N, C-alpha and C positions, 0 to 999 in steps of 0.2 A: 266498475272497471272497464266496461265496454265503451263508455264515453271517453275514458282516459286513453284507451287504445286507439279509438277513432281519431282523437286529437293528434296523438303521436304519428299515426299513419298518415294523416293529412299533411303534417309538416314534413315528414320524410318524403312523401310523394312530390311535394314542392321542391325539395332538394334534388330529387331524381330528375325532375323536369328541367332543373337548372344545369344538369350535366354532372352532378357530384358523384354519381354512381354508374358511370358508363362502362366501367370495366367489369366484364363477366368472366368468372372462372369457376371450375368445380371446387366445391367446398363441403365441409361436414355439416349435416343438417341438425344433428342432435345437440343444440346449443342450450344448456340448461344447467341448473345447479347440479353439482356432482351428486352426482356422479356420473350432469355430465356427463362422462366420460369420453373414445376416439373411434373414428370410423373410416371407411373407405375400402377400396379394393385395389389389388395389385400394389404398385409403388406410387401411385399418384396421390396428391393431396385430396382427401375425401370431400365430397360435397356436404363431434367428438356423437348416441346415441347410436350408426354402426352399420334389381339394376341400379347404379350410381345416380344420385340426384345431382343435376348439373346446374351451373349458373345461378348460384345464390346471390341475389343482390345485396350489396352492403347495406342498403337501407333496411332490408328485412332483418339483418343481423342486429341492427340497433333496436328495433322493436322487440326482438327476441330477448336481447340483453336486459331490457327494462323489467320484463317479467322474471327472468332468471335470477336477478339480483335479490329478490325478495327472500329466496332461500338462505342467502348469506345472513340476512337480518334475523331470520327465524332461528338460526343456529350460530350465534356469534363466536362461539369457541371452536367451531369446526375449521379445519384447514380449507382455504379457499382454492378454487380451481378456475381456470380461465376458459374462454370460449373455444379455444382450440383443443382443449382437453376435456371439457366437461361432458357433453353427451356423445354417445358413440352410436349413432343410428344410420343405417343405410338400408336401401331396399334391394340389395344385390342378392344374387343366388348363393346358396350355400356352397362353401368351398368343396372342390373335388378331391382334395388331399385326404388321405386315409390315415388314421391314427390308431393302429391296432392295440396300442398299449393302454388305452383308457378302459376304465371299469365302470359299467353302467350302474346307476343308482335309481331307486324306486321313486315313482311319483304317485300321488293320489289320483283317483279317478273321479272324486266327487266334484261336481260343478256347483258353484254358488254364485249368487249375485249379491250386490250390496244396495245401499240406499240410493235413490235417485239423486243425482248431483244437482247442486244449486246452480243458479245462473252466474256468469262470470262477474257480473256487477256486485255480487255478494260474496265473492270468493277471495280470501286472503291467500294468495298463491304461495305454496311451499315447495313445489317442484314443477319443472317445465321440461318438455321434450318436443322436438320437431323433426319432421322428415322432409321438409321443403320450405320454400318461401312462404307459402300460404297455409300449410297444415301443421297445427300445433295442438298439444294437449297441456292442460294445467291441472295441478292437484292442490287442494287446500282443504282446510277443516270445514265440516258441516254438521248440523244437528243429526243425531242418530235417529233413524226412522223405523228400524226393525226391532221387534221384541228381543230382549236379551242382549242387545249390544251395549258395550261399555264405551262411553265417550272418552276422547273425541273420535269422531268418525270422519272418513274422507269423502271428498267430492271431486269428481273429474268432469271437466268440460273440454270440448274439442271445437276448433275452428278450422274450416277448410277455405276461408276467404280472407286470411291474414288478420283476423280479429274483428271484422265487421259484425259477424254474428257467431254465437256459440250454441252448441248443442250439448245437453247434459248426457253423459253415458254412465252406465253403472260403475260402481267402485267395488273392490273386494269387500266381502263381509268380514271386516276386521277393523281393529282400532287404528287410527292414524298415530304412528309412532313418533316419539320425540327422540332426541339425540341419544339418550340413555336408556331407551325402552328395550325390553327383552322380547317383545312380541309385537305383531302388527307390521305395518309398512309405512315408509316415509318418502319413497322416491318412485317415480314412474319413468319408463323408457318405452318407446315404440319403434319397431323396426319398419313398419309399413301400416297401412290402414287396418289391417287385421291383427297383426301379431304385436303384442305388447307385454310388458312386465312391470309389476309393482314389487318393490323389495325394500329391505332394510328395516328390521332384521329378517323377517319372514319373506317368502317368495310366493308370488301369484302370477299366473299367466293368463292371457286371453288370446284366442285365435279366431275370434269373430268380431273384432272391433270393439270389444268392451261389453258386449251383450251378456256375456258370462265370464267368470273368472275361476280359475282352478287353483287351489292351494297345491304347491309343488313341494315335495319332501326331498331336500337335498342334504339332509342330516346335519344341519348346522345353520348358522346365521349368515346371511349374505351381507358382506361389508362393502363390496363394490361390484359394479356391473357395467359391462361395455358391449356394444354390438358393432360388428364389422363383417363385411363380406358374407352375409347370410348366416353368421354364427353369433351366438350370444355367449359371453364369457362372464364368469363371476368368481370373486374371491370369497370362499365359504369357510367360516370358522366353526368347528364343532362345539366349541365351549364359549363362544362370545369374545374371545381374545383376538389379538392381531394375527396370531399364527393360525394358518388354515391351509386350504387346498385350492388350486385353480380348477374350475369346472367349466364345462362347455356343452352347448346343445344347439342344434339347428333351430333357427328362429321360429320356424313353423311347427315345431313339435316339442313335447316335453320329454326329451330323451337325453337327460343330463348324464355326463360321464366325467370322471376325474382325469385331468390332464396330468398323468403321472410323471411325465418328463420334467415337470416344473418342481416337483417335490413340495416342500412346505413354503408357503408364500405369505406375504403380509399385504402391503398396499402398493401404491404407485402404478396401478394398472393403466396401460396404454395400448390400444389396439389400432392398427392401421393396415388394412389389407391382410397380408400374411405375416406382418410383423406384430409380435406380441412382446410387451415389456412388463415386467412385474418385479417387485422387490422380494427377496427371499426372507424367510423368518427363522433363520438359524438361531437356536437358543430360545425359541418360543416368542420372540418379539420381532421388531424390524431387524433384519439380519445384516450381515456384512457384505452381501452380494446383491448384484442386480442381474436378473435373468432375462436374456434376449433370445427370442426365437424369430427366425425368418421363414419358417415353414408352417405357420399356423399352429404352433405348439407341439409338433411332432418331436422336436428336439430343442434344447435350450443350451446356450452358452452361458456360463456362469463367470461373472467378472466382479472385481472388487467395487463396491458401492462408493460414491464420493464421500459419504458421511456415515461410516459403518455404525449400525445399531440405532440409527435415527431415521425418521420418515423422509422420503423424497417424493417429489412430483417430477415425472419425466415427460418430455415432448420431443417427437421425432418427425417433424414435417417433411424432412428431406433426408431419409436414410442414405448413408450410414451415420449422419450427424444426429446426435442425441443431446439435448439440453437436460440439465438436472438442476432443480432448485430444492435444496435440502435444509432441514434444521441441523444445527451444530451443537445445540445445548444452550447456548447463550445468544447466538445470532444465526441468521440464515446465510447460506452461501450459494453461489452460482458456479456450476461446472459445465463443461462441454466435452463431448467425445466426437471424434471424427472417424472412429473405427468400430461402429456399432456397439460401443460400450466396453470394448476391450480395455480401454484406458480413458480416464477422465482427467482433464486439466482444469485448474481453477480459472474461471472466467470473470472473476471480480477484479478487473484491472484498475488502472488509474482513474480517479474521479468518482468512484463508487464509495459512498460512506457506509458505515456499519448499519445493518438493518435487523430488526427482530425476527424471530422464527416465524411470526405471523405475517411477514411481508408477502406481497403478491408478485407473481411472475407470469409473463406471457411472451412466447416467442413468435415473431412474425415470419421468420425464415431461418435458414441455417446460420446466418450471420447477424441478424437483427433481433433484439429482444428488449423488453422493458421490465423493470423491477421497481418496487417501491412500497412505501407504507404511508408516511406522511409526506415524503418527497419522492417524485418519480425520477428514475435514471434510465437512459437509453444507450444501447450500444449498437453500432452498425458495422463493427469490425470483429465480431465473434468474441466480444468481451474484453479486448485489449484495453480499450478506453470507454469510459462512460460519461455522458453529458447529462446534467440535470435539466429536467423539463419543468418549466414554470407554468402553472395553471392558477391564475389569480383566484383567491378565495378558498381553495380546497385545503382543508386541514388534515384530512386522512382519506386514504383510498380503500374502497370496499370490494372492488372487482376490476380485473384487467383481462382482456381477451382480444385475439385477432382472428379474422375470418379469412384473410389472405395476407400477402406480404405488405400490403399498403393500408388496407382498411381494418379498423379495430374500434372497440368500445371500451369505456371505462365508467365507473361510478364513483363519485367522490362526495364527501361530506363538506358542505360549505358553512363556515362559521363555527359549528360545533358538531360532534358526533351524535346525530339524532336522525331517526328515519325521516322525519319531516324536512331535514336539511340535505337529503340525498339529491344529487344532480347528475344528469346523464351527459357524458362527453363522447365525442366522436373524432376519430382521426382518419385522414385520407392520405397521410404521408408516412406510414409505418411508425407512428409514434413520435415523430418529431414535434408535433403540436397536437393539442386537444382543444376542441371547440365545443362550447356549451350547446346542447340541443334544447331549445325552449319547449316546455310541455304545458305551459299555462300562459 
């Protein structure tokens, strides 16, 4: 993998030198397979895993996306997430807001370490997280090296030079979980060089850069996790179902507490600064409501979800505007709110053909978004009209994401749906056109 990343980096460096990436702006560093997830502080767009990291180069986002996509292939039946919602990592200080209604939960004090990670060149990446242009972590399967461990085991490597070199760090002493596993971990998120989390379905934490990992007891399975503004949030289910609780801890401590104001929750977790969005789980599944907090979870407003009882993904790069892409049972739909979720209006205007529930969605701004499955469609007028985007040779899309209002990445299958036929594409005009990034 190191040769592969070196080649991609060299090509993107060439693009940078040609002036393709001259625009700098704060953006979210946690670009990885979901969970992914949303980050930032205050109301600004964060530098999705959760002080602010500034000036992400768009070229770095392309390299990050290459690695993040592998997770989609490892779990083809999972709902996809995009770059703007996938990792939620920041290095900011914990919020100063107080939340007296939360209830502490116990954590274990036992510290364990796992098998030494393999080198990146032998790592089939399953999860990815980043805190800046040059600092990433990759998770993948590796041979078990400790007595009593049951395969598969996990391997974690870290780079602080944008993929030129990788250093193996310890992984939790637990099995690497699959999509339907009831124990172990499947995803990683780091908030900074010291504080990280491995989760799904169990939860582990490190506060020394991965030298040691602590199993954390949150009395349930972690279905989703996001980091923002010095806090880590998680959707925790006590019985492995969609219905659970929203929990939170300072990133530097294992002091988890229930965000009781949210009540029962399901998925759709999005965190940006003090804004927290999550879907309710009324009736034990995905509920009829979307819950929106603007004070870090101290209180939530409950509003009708666009597609009651079915899962949604939310994006809110410019509050109070919230985009929603939801399953409807037979087809997916796009909705948009301009009042922090108090009401959602259909945003599937003219020109948008029916799409399956597994379609992908990514919002570039409060008015611009791209959605698609076998065909891409783009809106620049908040969903009133959609224009088809032609990308020669692509038969199906596996990933869509934006790092700011103009730069984004996508992964498409050329010829047939096969891992060997994946190709990376890049946009510098907010999704109006996508250009192949040669990697060989």
